[in-house]
C-alpha positions as a printed NumPy array, in Angstrom:
array([[-26.146, -45.166, -35.151],
       [-28.051, -48.71 , -35.232],
       [-24.626, -50.316, -34.791],
       [-23.367, -47.888, -32.214],
       [-20.886, -49.342, -29.736],
       [-19.15 , -48.644, -26.421],
       [-16.117, -47.128, -28.487],
       [-18.772, -44.505, -29.753],
       [-19.892, -43.414, -26.538],
       [-16.018, -43.143, -25.324],
       [-15.476, -40.766, -28.098],
       [-18.99 , -38.819, -27.322],
       [-17.414, -38.329, -23.846],
       [-13.952, -37.274, -24.536],
       [-15.664, -34.619, -27.053],
       [-17.621, -33.546, -23.891],
       [-14.153, -33.154, -21.621],
       [-12.63 , -31.188, -24.379],
       [-15.501, -28.751, -25.237],
       [-17.692, -28.223, -21.96 ],
       [-15.356, -25.143, -21.239],
       [-16.204, -23.664, -24.491],
       [-20.055, -23.78 , -23.851],
       [-19.163, -22.656, -20.421],
       [-17.813, -19.489, -22.245],
       [-20.846, -19.308, -24.403],
       [-23.044, -19.479, -21.559],
       [-21.373, -16.685, -19.891],
       [-22.011, -14.512, -22.754],
       [-25.865, -14.55 , -22.836],
       [-26.154, -13.382, -19.281],
       [-26.463,  -9.343, -19.836],
       [-25.745,  -6.666, -17.368],
       [-28.166,  -3.706, -17.487],
       [-27.36 ,  -0.166, -18.422],
       [-28.908,   3.2  , -17.287],
       [-30.445,   5.553, -19.873],
       [-27.017,   7.315, -20.073],
       [-25.267,   3.838, -20.969],
       [-23.655,   3.466, -17.474],
       [-22.678,  -0.276, -16.877],
       [-24.71 ,  -1.479, -13.869],
       [-24.169,  -4.876, -12.102],
       [-22.569,  -4.36 ,  -8.802],
       [-25.954,  -4.1  ,  -6.54 ],
       [-28.405,  -1.711,  -5.407],
       [-27.78 ,   0.642,  -2.448],
       [-30.008,   0.767,   0.885],
       [-29.849,   3.044,   3.644],
       [-30.93 ,   1.262,   7.154],
       [-31.987,   3.641,   9.902],
       [-30.05 ,   1.819,  12.912],
       [-31.327,   2.229,  16.277],
       [-28.764,   0.182,  17.884],
       [-26.052,   2.214,  16.243],
       [-27.844,   5.401,  16.085],
       [-27.285,   6.213,  12.3  ],
       [-28.131,   5.482,   8.748],
       [-26.101,   2.596,   7.422],
       [-25.656,   2.335,   3.66 ],
       [-25.331,  -1.485,   2.573],
       [-25.091,  -2.948,  -1.3  ],
       [-26.991,  -5.777,  -1.786],
       [-26.04 ,  -7.592,  -5.087],
       [-28.465, -10.461,  -6.44 ],
       [-27.353, -13.574,  -8.472],
       [-28.024, -13.607, -11.981],
       [-31.469, -15.046, -12.307],
       [-32.714, -14.128,  -9.546],
       [-35.718, -12.002, -10.931],
       [-36.794, -15.079, -12.945],
       [-37.322, -17.664, -10.333],
       [-38.585, -18.275,  -6.746],
       [-35.545, -19.789,  -5.271],
       [-33.698, -19.003,  -2.11 ],
       [-30.077, -18.153,  -1.812],
       [-27.205, -18.184,   0.781],
       [-26.124, -14.791,   2.14 ],
       [-22.795, -13.682,   2.2  ],
       [-22.144, -10.453,   4.592],
       [-19.13 ,  -8.553,   3.411],
       [-17.263,  -6.031,   5.497],
       [-15.519,  -2.994,   4.51 ],
       [-18.252,  -3.7  ,   1.698],
       [-17.724,  -0.325,  -0.637],
       [-13.985,  -1.376,  -0.904],
       [-14.435,  -5.122,  -1.677],
       [-17.942,  -4.977,  -3.704],
       [-16.295,  -4.841,  -7.086],
       [-13.707,  -7.659,  -6.81 ],
       [-16.273,  -9.762,  -4.711],
       [-19.004,  -9.782,  -7.374],
       [-16.879, -10.765, -10.332],
       [-15.435, -13.499,  -8.23 ],
       [-18.715, -14.91 ,  -7.186],
       [-19.938, -14.756, -10.502],
       [-17.127, -16.658, -11.728],
       [-16.872, -19.28 ,  -9.443],
       [-20.83 , -19.651,  -9.489],
       [-20.486, -20.226, -13.048],
       [-17.7  , -23.001, -12.695],
       [-19.976, -24.763, -10.236],
       [-17.183, -23.977,  -7.712],
       [-19.661, -21.81 ,  -5.118],
       [-23.623, -21.79 ,  -5.215],
       [-25.133, -18.512,  -6.405],
       [-25.377, -16.124,  -3.662],
       [-26.729, -12.975,  -2.315],
       [-23.761, -10.515,  -1.354],
       [-24.593,  -7.842,   1.257],
       [-21.864,  -5.613,   1.164],
       [-21.589,  -3.091,   4.405],
       [-19.971,  -0.077,   3.854],
       [-17.66 ,   1.276,   6.668],
       [-18.25 ,   4.586,   8.359],
       [-15.91 ,   4.1  ,  10.985],
       [-13.762,   0.908,  10.811],
       [-11.809,   1.831,  14.175],
       [-14.968,   1.78 ,  16.189],
       [-17.282,  -1.094,  14.828],
       [-14.854,  -3.482,  14.009],
       [-12.613,  -3.682,  17.262],
       [-13.64 ,  -5.723,  19.78 ],
       [-12.322,  -3.639,  22.855],
       [-11.013,  -0.072,  23.407],
       [ -7.402,   0.316,  22.75 ],
       [ -5.598,   2.89 ,  25.058],
       [ -1.87 ,   4.083,  24.608],
       [ -0.552,   1.038,  26.227],
       [ -2.269,  -1.268,  23.549],
       [ -2.085,   0.396,  20.134],
       [  1.198,   0.92 ,  18.182],
       [  1.395,   4.388,  16.197],
       [ -0.199,   6.588,  18.461],
       [  0.326,   7.526,  22.039],
       [ -3.422,   8.655,  22.37 ],
       [ -4.523,   4.936,  21.278],
       [ -8.1  ,   4.922,  19.37 ],
       [-10.718,   6.787,  21.565],
       [-13.661,   5.635,  19.581],
       [-12.556,   1.661,  19.581],
       [-14.173,  -0.879,  21.085],
       [-17.573,  -1.042,  18.882],
       [-17.855,  -4.795,  17.947],
       [-20.389,  -5.734,  20.343],
       [-22.88 ,  -3.099,  19.053],
       [-21.993,  -3.796,  15.446],
       [-22.741,  -7.639,  16.023],
       [-25.718,  -6.835,  17.752],
       [-26.713,  -4.607,  14.408],
       [-26.019,  -7.166,  12.277],
       [-28.049,  -9.888,  14.331],
       [-30.963,  -7.8  ,  15.102],
       [-31.473,  -4.948,  12.424],
       [-29.189,  -5.979,   9.206],
       [-29.955,  -9.636,   8.812],
       [-33.8  ,  -9.451,   9.446],
       [-33.918,  -6.783,   6.958],
       [-32.204,  -8.773,   4.322],
       [-33.947, -12.027,   5.094],
       [-37.496, -10.078,   5.298],
       [-37.076,  -8.286,   1.944],
       [-35.12 , -10.96 ,  -0.252],
       [-35.485, -14.825,  -0.854],
       [-32.543, -16.064,   1.546],
       [-31.467, -19.45 ,   2.199],
       [-30.617, -20.113,   5.873],
       [-26.96 , -20.586,   5.152],
       [-24.935, -17.469,   6.148],
       [-21.329, -16.529,   5.581],
       [-19.165, -13.585,   6.949],
       [-15.998, -12.209,   5.46 ],
       [-13.652,  -9.731,   6.678],
       [-10.211,  -8.305,   6.195],
       [ -7.78 ,  -6.983,   8.454],
       [ -9.871,  -5.16 ,  11.159],
       [-13.064,  -7.046,   9.398],
       [-11.068, -10.122,   9.945],
       [-10.857,  -9.034,  13.794],
       [-14.204,  -8.713,  13.836],
       [-15.03 , -11.93 ,  12.17 ],
       [-12.866, -13.515,  14.507],
       [-14.672, -12.032,  17.494],
       [-18.301, -12.85 ,  16.034],
       [-17.041, -16.373,  15.348],
       [-16.485, -16.626,  19.323],
       [-18.973, -14.408,  20.361],
       [-22.041, -15.606,  18.553],
       [-21.126, -18.65 ,  16.874],
       [-24.267, -19.567,  15.783],
       [-25.096, -16.162,  13.686],
       [-22.891, -17.458,  10.615],
       [-22.43 , -20.849,   9.17 ],
       [-18.903, -20.167,   7.578],
       [-16.267, -17.428,   7.921],
       [-13.568, -16.198,   5.524],
       [-11.16 , -14.538,   8.049],
       [ -8.433, -12.387,   5.993],
       [ -5.313, -11.397,   7.385],
       [ -7.018, -10.471,  10.794],
       [ -5.693,  -7.796,  13.064],
       [ -5.164, -10.204,  15.909],
       [ -2.44 ,  -8.034,  17.434],
       [ -5.307,  -5.959,  18.865],
       [ -4.825,  -5.371,  22.491],
       [ -2.124,  -7.691,  23.259],
       [ -3.973, -10.405,  20.975],
       [ -6.951, -10.583,  23.086],
       [ -8.644, -12.647,  20.461],
       [ -5.802, -15.413,  21.07 ],
       [ -6.264, -15.305,  24.872],
       [-10.281, -15.946,  24.408],
       [ -9.976, -18.247,  21.983],
       [ -7.978, -20.708,  24.34 ],
       [-11.135, -20.691,  26.611],
       [-13.608, -20.889,  23.742],
       [-12.087, -23.674,  21.875],
       [-11.729, -25.991,  24.782],
       [-15.5  , -25.366,  25.869],
       [-16.812, -25.901,  22.448],
       [-16.466, -29.662,  21.955],
       [-18.292, -29.562,  18.96 ],
       [-18.637, -26.272,  16.073],
       [-20.446, -27.237,  12.905],
       [-18.95 , -24.61 ,  10.708],
       [-16.357, -23.929,   7.886],
       [-13.682, -21.136,   8.707],
       [-10.958, -20.098,   6.264],
       [ -8.106, -18.242,   7.808],
       [ -5.452, -16.795,   5.412],
       [ -2.736, -14.01 ,   4.723],
       [ -0.563, -12.987,   2.335],
       [  2.85 , -14.627,   2.04 ],
       [  4.369, -11.427,   2.577],
       [  2.057, -10.324,   5.229],
       [  4.018,  -8.146,   7.531],
       [  3.742,  -7.443,  11.471],
       [  0.749,  -7.892,  13.232],
       [ -1.213, -10.308,  11.273],
       [  0.777, -13.613,   9.976],
       [  2.472, -14.757,  13.108],
       [ -0.396, -13.557,  15.135],
       [ -2.874, -15.737,  13.168],
       [ -0.268, -18.788,  13.314],
       [ -0.459, -18.549,  17.335],
       [ -4.376, -17.914,  17.309],
       [ -4.566, -21.361,  15.165],
       [ -2.319, -23.212,  17.14 ],
       [ -4.868, -22.918,  19.818],
       [ -7.473, -24.614,  17.377],
       [ -5.061, -27.376,  16.816],
       [ -4.796, -27.952,  20.677],
       [ -8.336, -28.426,  21.047],
       [ -9.979, -28.85 ,  17.705],
       [-13.792, -28.89 ,  17.566],
       [-15.858, -31.991,  16.265],
       [-17.324, -31.194,  12.934],
       [-14.913, -27.842,  12.484],
       [-14.03 , -27.743,   9.047],
       [-11.315, -25.072,   9.068],
       [ -7.923, -24.364,   6.987],
       [ -5.108, -21.997,   7.757],
       [ -2.963, -20.854,   4.808],
       [ -0.535, -18.226,   3.675],
       [ -0.899, -17.483,   0.292],
       [  2.636, -17.975,  -1.546],
       [  4.226, -15.102,  -3.243],
       [  4.746, -11.674,  -2.541],
       [  1.159, -10.5  ,  -1.695],
       [  0.973,  -8.326,   1.367],
       [ -1.591,  -7.125,   3.498],
       [ -3.935,  -5.045,   0.853],
       [ -3.316,  -6.792,  -2.234],
       [ -3.978, -10.163,  -0.744],
       [ -7.718,  -9.672,  -0.41 ],
       [ -8.181, -10.907,  -4.091],
       [ -6.603, -14.245,  -3.517],
       [ -7.965, -14.613,   0.094],
       [-11.327, -14.225,  -1.023],
       [-11.01 , -16.557,  -4.015],
       [ -9.24 , -19.489,  -1.672],
       [-11.522, -18.754,   1.086],
       [-14.708, -19.302,  -1.203],
       [-13.339, -22.482,  -2.896],
       [-12.457, -23.925,   0.821],
       [-16.068, -22.951,   2.527],
       [-17.773, -24.841,  -0.45 ],
       [-15.212, -27.438,  -0.883],
       [-18.189, -30.07 ,  -0.222],
       [-19.815, -29.272,  -3.67 ],
       [-16.693, -31.403,  -4.891],
       [-17.205, -35.062,  -5.356],
       [-15.605, -37.484,  -3.283],
       [-13.558, -40.366,  -4.521],
       [-15.743, -42.871,  -2.921],
       [-18.572, -41.558,  -4.384],
       [-16.946, -42.346,  -7.533],
       [-15.517, -45.515,  -6.45 ],
       [-18.555, -46.994,  -4.842],
       [-21.345, -45.405,  -7.212],
       [-24.894, -46.198,  -6.798],
       [-28.038, -44.152,  -8.351],
       [-29.418, -43.896,  -4.852],
       [-25.994, -42.472,  -2.939],
       [-25.438, -39.995,  -5.943],
       [-28.92 , -38.792,  -6.04 ],
       [-28.961, -38.347,  -2.007],
       [-25.795, -36.388,  -2.144],
       [-27.154, -33.818,  -4.853],
       [-30.144, -33.589,  -2.214],
       [-27.981, -32.951,   0.622],
       [-25.972, -30.1  ,  -1.276],
       [-29.262, -28.512,  -2.364],
       [-30.689, -28.625,   1.287],
       [-27.675, -27.21 ,   2.393],
       [-26.528, -24.443,  -0.116],
       [-30.022, -23.867,  -1.978],
       [-31.862, -24.922,  -4.949],
       [-29.264, -23.762,  -7.404],
       [-26.125, -25.583,  -5.85 ],
       [-24.418, -28.003,  -8.031],
       [-21.219, -29.528,  -8.327],
       [-18.275, -28.227, -10.855],
       [-19.054, -29.824, -14.639],
       [-15.76 , -31.388, -14.581],
       [-16.898, -33.251, -11.331],
       [-20.037, -34.866, -13.463],
       [-17.837, -35.67 , -16.242],
       [-15.55 , -37.766, -13.764],
       [-18.08 , -39.748, -12.403],
       [-19.499, -40.344, -15.918],
       [-16.04 , -41.509, -17.299],
       [-15.65 , -44.043, -14.514],
       [-19.084, -45.278, -15.134],
       [-18.67 , -45.728, -18.8  ],
       [-15.16 , -47.579, -18.191],
       [-17.363, -49.874, -16.113],
       [-20.135, -50.18 , -18.974],
       [-22.626, -48.823, -16.579],
       [-24.565, -46.678, -19.177],
       [-27.725, -46.442, -16.888],
       [-25.729, -44.768, -13.992],
       [-24.229, -42.642, -16.532],
       [-27.721, -41.682, -17.622],
       [-28.791, -40.589, -14.063],
       [-25.75 , -38.298, -13.626],
       [-25.906, -36.736, -16.996],
       [-29.86 , -35.87 , -16.406],
       [-28.634, -34.361, -13.22 ],
       [-25.993, -32.465, -15.206],
       [-28.185, -31.263, -17.464],
       [-30.407, -29.845, -15.057],
       [-27.439, -28.119, -13.23 ],
       [-25.977, -26.914, -16.305],
       [-28.84 , -26.311, -18.586],
       [-26.693, -24.129, -21.115],
       [-24.09 , -26.792, -21.447],
       [-25.343, -28.157, -24.813],
       [-22.506, -30.927, -24.833],
       [-24.115, -32.575, -21.768],
       [-27.494, -32.917, -23.911],
       [-25.778, -34.409, -26.874],
       [-23.973, -37.035, -24.908],
       [-27.227, -37.794, -22.913],
       [-29.05 , -38.488, -26.248],
       [-26.55 , -40.423, -27.54 ],
       [-26.434, -42.768, -24.235],
       [-30.328, -42.791, -24.642],
       [-30.315, -44.278, -27.918],
       [-27.218, -46.841, -27.014],
       [-29.941, -47.812, -24.557],
       [-32.967, -48.122, -26.784],
       [-34.467, -45.155, -25.291],
       [-35.338, -43.809, -28.744],
       [-38.351, -41.039, -27.374],
       [-36.223, -39.889, -24.85 ],
       [-33.094, -39.534, -27.275],
       [-35.459, -37.462, -29.467],
       [-36.747, -35.355, -26.75 ],
       [-33.304, -34.685, -25.946],
       [-31.943, -33.59 , -29.023],
       [-34.883, -31.198, -29.349],
       [-34.017, -29.592, -25.909],
       [-30.281, -28.987, -27.513],
       [-31.877, -27.43 , -30.391],
       [-33.562, -25.065, -28.228],
       [-30.356, -24.104, -26.2  ],
       [-28.397, -23.686, -29.168],
       [-31.2  , -21.624, -30.658],
       [-31.317, -19.195, -27.7  ],
       [-27.614, -19.18 , -27.136],
       [-26.635, -19.088, -31.122],
       [-24.301, -21.882, -30.79 ],
       [-25.151, -23.034, -34.295],
       [-25.863, -26.76 , -33.852],
       [-29.466, -26.538, -34.734],
       [-29.115, -28.338, -38.286],
       [-27.131, -31.075, -36.59 ],
       [-29.423, -31.905, -34.135],
       [-32.362, -31.492, -36.239],
       [-30.916, -34.244, -38.488],
       [-30.438, -36.485, -35.673],
       [-34.128, -36.125, -34.788],
       [-35.076, -36.867, -38.215],
       [-32.875, -39.928, -38.468],
       [-34.191, -41.371, -35.439],
       [-37.774, -40.543, -36.148],
       [-37.441, -42.373, -39.483],
       [-35.692, -45.385, -38.065]])
């Protein structure tokens, strides 16, 4: 290793690209899900009952905390999920997978169980002339104003008083839930920083949300939030074309700072089964600013890189991080330019962001040795030994030999 050259470093990085996915999988295996005494698998969250004065009823909610919540004092963004009982299973799994990949930050999920969807999620009363399917209309409809008040004045304060929350809030809803989310966007825009609106029932009362949008987007010249609008590719009456007409209004008067996307998922997904994919793509869009920009890669400086990392942490919480592959892309470009010290800066951040990815530690140690920082190389190999021992990766002996070699030399 005394004669270690640039080619050696390149080989180490190539190995990193191939293997960091493997270590990601190993890291996932280390996260245990609690069991009850009779071996029932937990993991979806804990149910709470809120006594709502606004709604005059008890409201059940499920709160799912991110992995590691109990072991730190960090704060987390909160995702408020409508129709929570029906969506909590796939939501928790998707968020955990995307969190492990660095696509989204870890977050608290608040799943709101529906007791009367037609009442709570509709913005106005639907009489016989405005609702297809029954001549009687829906007598109890039109409760969205009260339900939004419940969210603002009772549910959100409860969550933020009892859990360590970061200020960043999301709202996600499908069908009637998407209709309500659209209503919330325009009637209480300051309440949520991002919304994932899936197949919204914008046909409601002769597309009254689209009519309201014409004034809303004209009068709001700036709207600092991220909104994802999506439907299934095979979506039928009431959602697909109605949503297209709604987003046409946005195109005519797009607010400044408004980051939004409208897409129809290709394929044969219809109304109900589209939820899984729309949730996945919606989360990826909302947090797409976690991805590294081409400008940062091409015009790298330690100052700009570290500033960008801090901005993401400030926005999304202490555990926000870029996808592991993005750190690799920056490092590869820096090594192509023989900027080893810059690569070390990125590696240090990557090892903090992905403490279970042992290959980051290995490659950082190699670079420390390359730049004659032997003490730091030794300490990094020792950290790799600790991770390998904890995760049972089997690399302890090899890293110990590296420590002994460096100490001897």
